[in-house]
N, C-alpha and C positions, 0 to 999 in steps of 0.2 A: 873283846870281853862280851860275855853273854848278858842279856838284859837283866836277868835275875841276879847276876853277880853285881852289876852296876847298882841296882836298887838296894841290894844288901849292903854294899859298901857305903852308899849314900846315907842310908839309915843309920848304920854304925857310926859314921862320921858325925852325923847330927846328934846322936845320943852322947857321944864323947865330948862334943863341943859344949854341951850343956853342963858338963862336969858332975853335977849331983844326980843325974838321971840314969837309971839302969834300964835294961831291956824289960825286966819285970815291971818296973814302975810305969814305963811307957805302955806296956800291954794293959796293965790295970786301968790306967787313965783312958785308954782307947776302948776299953770294954771288950777285950779279946783275950784268948788264952795266951799265956806266956810263950807256949810252944810255937805259936804262929809267928811271933816276932823273932824267936830264935831260929826257926826254919828259914826265914827271909835273910837274916844276917849271917847265916852259916850254910849257904846252898851247897857248898862243896862237901859238907859232911852229911847232908840230908837227902841228896839227890832230888831236891825240889827243882822243877824246871820252869814253873810259872808262878805268878802271883796275880791275884785279881786286882784290877784297877781300883775297885771300891775299898779294898784293904789298904792299898797305898794311900788313897785319899783319906781314909780314916786316921791313919798314922800321921800323915802330913798335917792334917787339921789339928790333931792332938798336939803336934809340935808347933802349931801356930803358923803353918805354911799353907799356901794353896798349891795346886799341882804344878803350876808354872814355876813357882819358886823351888819346889822339890826337884823337878827335872832340870832346872837351870844350873847344871854342873858339868864340868869337863868329862866326868865319868861316862856321860851319855853320848859323847862325840863319836866314838868308834864301836858301835854295837854290832856284834856278829850273831850268826844263828846259834 
């Protein structure tokens, strides 16, 4: 799995785990465009290849996580190019 795909899946899983949170609401709370979150959670549809670490940090922080907690998931065990 590519890194952008793992980040997108992780973010999508975290949003779904919160039940009442949507991509739009997360983007709004994080102070970024909704399209940014959508592009991260749908890299297969958008041809996005990278995401800035500060964007991941901002989203993780909005979800109440630090970067270690965000990346502490089996999705990141087998990252390929």
